[in-house]
NUGUDO-829178 format. One line per field, with one value per atom (N, C-alpha, C): y, z, x; residue number from 1; residue in three letters. Coordinates in pm, 1 decimal. Layout:
c2 = Y	...
c3 = Z	...
c1 = X	...
num = NUM	...
residuo = ALA	...
This chain:
c2 = -1337.3	-1343.1	-1358.6	-1454.4	-1477.0	-1397.0	-1314.3	-1230.0	-1285.8	-1361.7	-1422.5	-1326.6	-1333.0	-1249.3	-1310.1	-1226.0	-1281.0	-1347.1	-1447.9	-1513.0	-1414.5	-1431.1	-1344.4	-1385.2	-1286.5	-1315.4	-1374.8	-1326.2	-1372.2	-1457.1	-1578.2	-1672.5	-1681.2	-1660.3	-1666.0	-1808.0	-1820.6	-1947.5	-1969.0	-2094.0	-2124.5	-2069.5	-1997.2	-1933.3	-2012.7	-2033.1	-2101.2	-2002.6	-1903.7	-1814.8	-1676.9	-1649.0	-1516.0	-1528.3	-1423.4	-1422.6	-1345.6	-1278.2	-1200.3	-1265.0	-1294.5	-1361.4	-1268.7	-1305.3	-1222.6	-1285.9	-1415.3	-1482.5	-1521.2	-1485.5	-1504.3	-1579.0	-1655.6	-1724.7	-1643.2	-1613.1	-1543.8	-1647.8	-1646.0	-1744.3	-1731.3	-1617.7	-1596.9	-1631.5	-1677.0	-1713.6	-1827.8	-1834.8	-1946.2	-2080.7	-2177.3	-2309.1	-2370.2	-2346.2	-2399.4	-2343.4	-2215.6	-2153.7	-2207.7	-2226.5	-2285.6	-2427.3	-2503.1	-2639.0	-2636.7	-2544.5	-2534.5	-2505.5	-2422.5	-2390.2	-2516.1	-2593.4	-2718.0	-2817.1	-2830.7	-2925.8	-2891.8	-2764.9	-2720.3	-2758.4	-2737.6	-2769.1	-2919.3	-2994.7	-3139.8	-3197.9	-3148.4	-3197.9	-3156.8	-3057.5	-3019.8	-3104.7	-3124.2	-3189.8	-3342.3	-3405.5	-3551.6	-3611.7	-3564.8	-3619.7	-3587.8	-3473.7	-3432.4	-3530.4	-3565.6	-3660.9	-3801.0	-3837.9	-3968.1	-3975.8	-3868.8	-3863.4	-3880.2	-3812.4	-3821.8	-3960.5	-4025.2	-4159.4	-4260.9	-4233.2	-4323.9	-4291.1	-4189.5	-4145.2	-4208.6	-4251.9	-4310.7	-4200.0	-4221.3	-4121.2	-4074.4	-4162.5	-4112.6	-4013.5	-4005.2	-3913.8	-3767.2	-3741.5	-3604.4	-3571.1	-3448.5	-3400.4	-3388.3	-3391.1	-3379.8	-3250.3	-3143.6	-3014.8	-3023.5	-3100.7	-3116.7	-3187.4	-3289.5	-3362.9	-3270.2	-3188.3	-3092.7	-2992.0	-2948.1	-2853.8	-2915.9	-3039.3	-3110.6	-3125.9	-3165.5	-3183.5	-3052.3	-2942.8	-2812.7	-2766.9	-2789.3	-2753.2	-2832.1	-2962.8	-3048.0	-3003.9	-2972.6	-2929.0	-2802.5	-2704.6	-2578.0	-2599.3	-2673.0	-2696.0	-2774.8	-2877.5	-2958.1	-2881.1	-2791.8	-2708.3	-2612.1	-2556.7	-2471.8	-2549.8	-2672.8	-2758.1	-2778.1	-2808.1	-2829.1	-2703.9	-2588.8	-2462.6	-2432.6	-2453.8	-2426.8	-2529.0	-2656.1	-2756.5	-2717.8	-2660.7	-2618.6	-2513.6	-2419.4	-2316.5	-2381.2	-2472.5	-2541.6	-2617.7	-2688.4	-2764.9	-2673.1	-2561.5	-2467.5	-2415.2	-2385.4	-2336.6	-2443.3	-2566.7	-2675.7	-2711.6	-2709.1	-2747.0	-2634.7	-2509.3	-2395.3	-2356.3	-2429.4	-2396.3	-2418.6	-2318.0	-2334.2	-2447.5	-2513.1	-2621.8	-2565.7	-2645.2	-2601.5	-2541.2	-2527.0	-2472.4	-2581.7
c3 = 4569.3	4599.4	4468.5	4465.0	4346.8	4360.6	4261.7	4263.5	4160.6	4206.6	4113.1	4085.8	3964.4	3924.6	3973.8	4009.0	4050.0	3930.4	3955.3	3843.7	3771.3	3640.1	3561.9	3586.0	3594.2	3616.6	3492.2	3375.4	3250.9	3172.1	3142.3	3065.9	2924.9	2823.1	2687.0	2645.5	2572.2	2508.7	2394.3	2359.6	2245.2	2120.2	2042.3	1921.5	1798.2	1708.0	1582.8	1466.7	1468.1	1354.0	1373.0	1491.5	1516.8	1584.9	1574.0	1642.4	1774.2	1797.9	1920.4	1999.7	2128.1	2206.1	2230.6	2175.5	2192.0	2288.2	2310.7	2406.1	2528.8	2645.3	2769.3	2871.8	2957.3	3069.3	3194.2	3271.6	3399.1	3501.0	3531.9	3623.9	3765.1	3796.2	3928.3	3932.5	3821.0	3818.0	3917.1	3972.9	4063.6	3992.6	4065.9	4007.2	3947.9	4010.5	3957.9	3818.1	3796.9	3665.6	3561.8	3601.3	3510.1	3472.5	3571.9	3546.4	3454.0	3475.7	3389.2	3245.3	3226.0	3091.8	3022.8	3094.9	3040.6	3011.0	3104.6	3089.3	2967.9	2949.7	2836.5	2704.0	2693.0	2568.1	2544.1	2650.0	2633.7	2598.6	2663.9	2635.4	2497.0	2437.0	2299.5	2199.3	2222.9	2122.4	2123.3	2238.0	2242.1	2163.7	2184.3	2102.9	1953.9	1925.1	1787.6	1720.2	1791.8	1736.9	1728.2	1823.1	1816.7	1694.3	1666.4	1547.9	1421.3	1416.1	1298.5	1284.5	1396.5	1391.9	1335.3	1348.3	1299.4	1157.3	1097.9	964.4	863.1	752.4	650.8	571.9	542.0	476.5	342.2	258.6	128.7	139.8	257.1	274.9	278.3	304.0	324.2	234.6	197.3	119.9	211.2	153.1	230.3	311.2	256.4	324.3	453.3	451.3	570.9	682.3	647.4	746.4	806.1	724.1	774.8	870.3	838.9	925.5	1062.2	1061.4	1186.9	1267.9	1201.4	1271.4	1331.2	1259.9	1311.2	1429.7	1423.3	1536.3	1660.3	1643.8	1756.3	1810.9	1722.6	1763.8	1848.6	1803.3	1877.0	2013.4	2017.5	2144.9	2242.2	2192.3	2280.5	2325.0	2241.5	2284.7	2394.3	2381.9	2488.4	2619.5	2612.4	2731.5	2793.1	2710.9	2759.3	2827.2	2767.8	2825.0	2959.2	2968.6	3094.9	3200.0	3160.8	3256.0	3310.5	3227.5	3272.0	3383.1	3366.6	3469.1	3596.5	3582.6	3699.4	3773.8	3699.2	3761.2	3832.9	3771.4	3836.0	3965.4	3960.5	4081.7	4189.1	4150.2	4246.3	4305.3	4221.5	4267.1	4340.2	4314.6	4377.5	4509.7	4552.8	4677.9	4794.6	4879.4	4995.2	5087.0	5147.6	5241.4	5358.6	5406.2	5517.1	5474.5	5343.8	5296.1	5240.5
c1 = 865.0	723.1	645.8	556.1	474.1	345.6	319.6	200.4	102.1	3.1	-92.1	-207.6	-254.4	-367.1	-497.4	-593.3	-723.0	-790.7	-874.9	-942.9	-1034.0	-1043.3	-1131.1	-1275.0	-1361.3	-1502.7	-1566.5	-1530.4	-1591.6	-1493.3	-1535.6	-1455.6	-1513.0	-1431.6	-1486.1	-1521.8	-1632.2	-1665.4	-1567.3	-1544.0	-1459.3	-1525.0	-1447.3	-1499.6	-1460.0	-1553.3	-1522.3	-1518.6	-1605.2	-1618.0	-1560.1	-1506.2	-1450.7	-1315.5	-1236.4	-1107.3	-1115.3	-1225.6	-1245.1	-1359.4	-1338.7	-1444.0	-1564.0	-1677.7	-1797.9	-1898.4	-1888.6	-1977.0	-1895.4	-1947.1	-1873.1	-1956.4	-1889.5	-1953.6	-1923.5	-2025.6	-2006.6	-1960.7	-1833.5	-1776.3	-1831.5	-1892.7	-1951.0	-2100.4	-2155.8	-2297.9	-2321.9	-2442.6	-2472.1	-2451.6	-2398.0	-2373.2	-2499.8	-2613.1	-2739.4	-2767.2	-2738.8	-2761.4	-2663.4	-2539.3	-2441.6	-2484.7	-2530.3	-2578.9	-2699.8	-2792.1	-2910.0	-2870.7	-2770.2	-2720.9	-2667.7	-2586.6	-2531.2	-2642.6	-2733.7	-2844.3	-2930.4	-2960.4	-3041.8	-2977.1	-2847.6	-2778.2	-2769.3	-2738.3	-2732.2	-2868.3	-2972.7	-3107.3	-3156.4	-3094.3	-3127.5	-3051.4	-2923.3	-2840.2	-2852.3	-2871.4	-2874.8	-2992.1	-3116.6	-3225.5	-3207.8	-3150.4	-3124.1	-3028.2	-2921.4	-2825.7	-2885.8	-2968.4	-3036.7	-3126.4	-3197.9	-3283.0	-3199.7	-3086.8	-3001.5	-2939.5	-2911.0	-2853.1	-2952.9	-3081.0	-3184.9	-3228.8	-3171.7	-3209.2	-3115.4	-3171.1	-3083.9	-3015.3	-2889.2	-2806.4	-2860.8	-2914.3	-2963.7	-3079.3	-3142.1	-3254.6	-3211.7	-3086.1	-3040.8	-2923.0	-2917.4	-2803.8	-2681.5	-2564.1	-2440.9	-2438.4	-2491.2	-2496.0	-2578.1	-2686.9	-2769.7	-2692.8	-2617.8	-2538.2	-2432.9	-2369.7	-2270.3	-2334.3	-2455.1	-2525.5	-2552.6	-2600.7	-2629.0	-2500.1	-2392.2	-2264.9	-2215.8	-2229.5	-2185.4	-2268.4	-2399.6	-2485.9	-2445.1	-2426.4	-2386.4	-2250.3	-2157.7	-2023.7	-2030.3	-2106.8	-2117.3	-2182.5	-2292.7	-2361.0	-2273.6	-2206.5	-2121.6	-1997.9	-1947.4	-1834.6	-1879.3	-2000.5	-2055.3	-2062.4	-2111.3	-2121.9	-1983.7	-1885.7	-1748.9	-1695.0	-1718.4	-1669.2	-1735.6	-1866.5	-1936.5	-1895.0	-1880.0	-1831.0	-1694.2	-1607.7	-1475.4	-1487.9	-1580.4	-1602.6	-1656.8	-1752.7	-1808.6	-1698.5	-1614.1	-1505.3	-1407.6	-1371.9	-1280.7	-1341.3	-1469.8	-1536.6	-1536.9	-1564.9	-1571.6	-1436.5	-1331.7	-1199.8	-1129.1	-1171.5	-1106.8	-1170.7	-1275.2	-1342.3	-1246.7	-1230.1	-1139.9	-1186.2	-1088.8	-1121.3	-1200.8	-1293.9	-1376.6	-1507.7	-1528.8	-1655.9	-1739.3
num = 1	1	1	2	2	2	3	3	3	4	4	4	5	5	5	6	6	6	7	7	7	8	8	8	9	9	9	10	10	10	11	11	11	12	12	12	13	13	13	14	14	14	15	15	15	16	16	16	17	17	17	18	18	18	19	19	19	20	20	20	21	21	21	22	22	22	23	23	23	24	24	24	25	25	25	26	26	26	27	27	27	28	28	28	29	29	29	30	30	30	31	31	31	32	32	32	33	33	33	34	34	34	35	35	35	36	36	36	37	37	37	38	38	38	39	39	39	40	40	40	41	41	41	42	42	42	43	43	43	44	44	44	45	45	45	46	46	46	47	47	47	48	48	48	49	49	49	50	50	50	51	51	51	52	52	52	53	53	53	54	54	54	55	55	55	56	56	56	57	57	57	58	58	58	59	59	59	60	60	60	61	61	61	62	62	62	63	63	63	64	64	64	65	65	65	66	66	66	67	67	67	68	68	68	69	69	69	70	70	70	71	71	71	72	72	72	73	73	73	74	74	74	75	75	75	76	76	76	77	77	77	78	78	78	79	79	79	80	80	80	81	81	81	82	82	82	83	83	83	84	84	84	85	85	85	86	86	86	87	87	87	88	88	88	89	89	89	90	90	90	91	91	91	92	92	92	93	93	93	94	94	94	95	95	95	96	96	96	97	97	97
residuo = UNK	UNK	UNK	UNK	UNK	UNK	UNK	UNK	UNK	UNK	UNK	UNK	UNK	UNK	UNK	UNK	UNK	UNK	UNK	UNK	UNK	UNK	UNK	UNK	UNK	UNK	UNK	UNK	UNK	UNK	UNK	UNK	UNK	UNK	UNK	UNK	UNK	UNK	UNK	UNK	UNK	UNK	UNK	UNK	UNK	UNK	UNK	UNK	UNK	UNK	UNK	UNK	UNK	UNK	UNK	UNK	UNK	UNK	UNK	UNK	UNK	UNK	UNK	UNK	UNK	UNK	UNK	UNK	UNK	UNK	UNK	UNK	UNK	UNK	UNK	UNK	UNK	UNK	UNK	UNK	UNK	UNK	UNK	UNK	UNK	UNK	UNK	UNK	UNK	UNK	UNK	UNK	UNK	UNK	UNK	UNK	UNK	UNK	UNK	UNK	UNK	UNK	UNK	UNK	UNK	UNK	UNK	UNK	UNK	UNK	UNK	UNK	UNK	UNK	UNK	UNK	UNK	UNK	UNK	UNK	UNK	UNK	UNK	UNK	UNK	UNK	UNK	UNK	UNK	UNK	UNK	UNK	UNK	UNK	UNK	UNK	UNK	UNK	UNK	UNK	UNK	UNK	UNK	UNK	UNK	UNK	UNK	UNK	UNK	UNK	UNK	UNK	UNK	UNK	UNK	UNK	UNK	UNK	UNK	UNK	UNK	UNK	UNK	UNK	UNK	UNK	UNK	UNK	UNK	UNK	UNK	UNK	UNK	UNK	UNK	UNK	UNK	UNK	UNK	UNK	UNK	UNK	UNK	UNK	UNK	UNK	UNK	UNK	UNK	UNK	UNK	UNK	UNK	UNK	UNK	UNK	UNK	UNK	UNK	UNK	UNK	UNK	UNK	UNK	UNK	UNK	UNK	UNK	UNK	UNK	UNK	UNK	UNK	UNK	UNK	UNK	UNK	UNK	UNK	UNK	UNK	UNK	UNK	UNK	UNK	UNK	UNK	UNK	UNK	UNK	UNK	UNK	UNK	UNK	UNK	UNK	UNK	UNK	UNK	UNK	UNK	UNK	UNK	UNK	UNK	UNK	UNK	UNK	UNK	UNK	UNK	UNK	UNK	UNK	UNK	UNK	UNK	UNK	UNK	UNK	UNK	UNK	UNK	UNK	UNK	UNK	UNK	UNK	UNK	UNK	UNK	UNK	UNK	UNK	UNK	UNK	UNK	UNK	UNK	UNK	UNK	UNK	UNK	UNK	UNK	UNK	UNK	UNK	UNK	UNK	UNK
């Protein structure tokens, strides 16, 4: 007999600067709230990256470009992590619902 564990309610976000997960996604949050979280981050990072794409490189120090890249990386990783929870919720829905 296979005894499967129940799904965890809190899913850790991918951590870059820590070895212990301190930011968690509530897997039981309403799908609308999870979607709003993803939308907020995408709507923040996309115009930001568009602005940077239109900026000439000599205008900024190398450190500034690294900062922009790190901000985009963190926000997009958050989006990926929340999308993973949304997908699990969507794919795990019992048939007939």
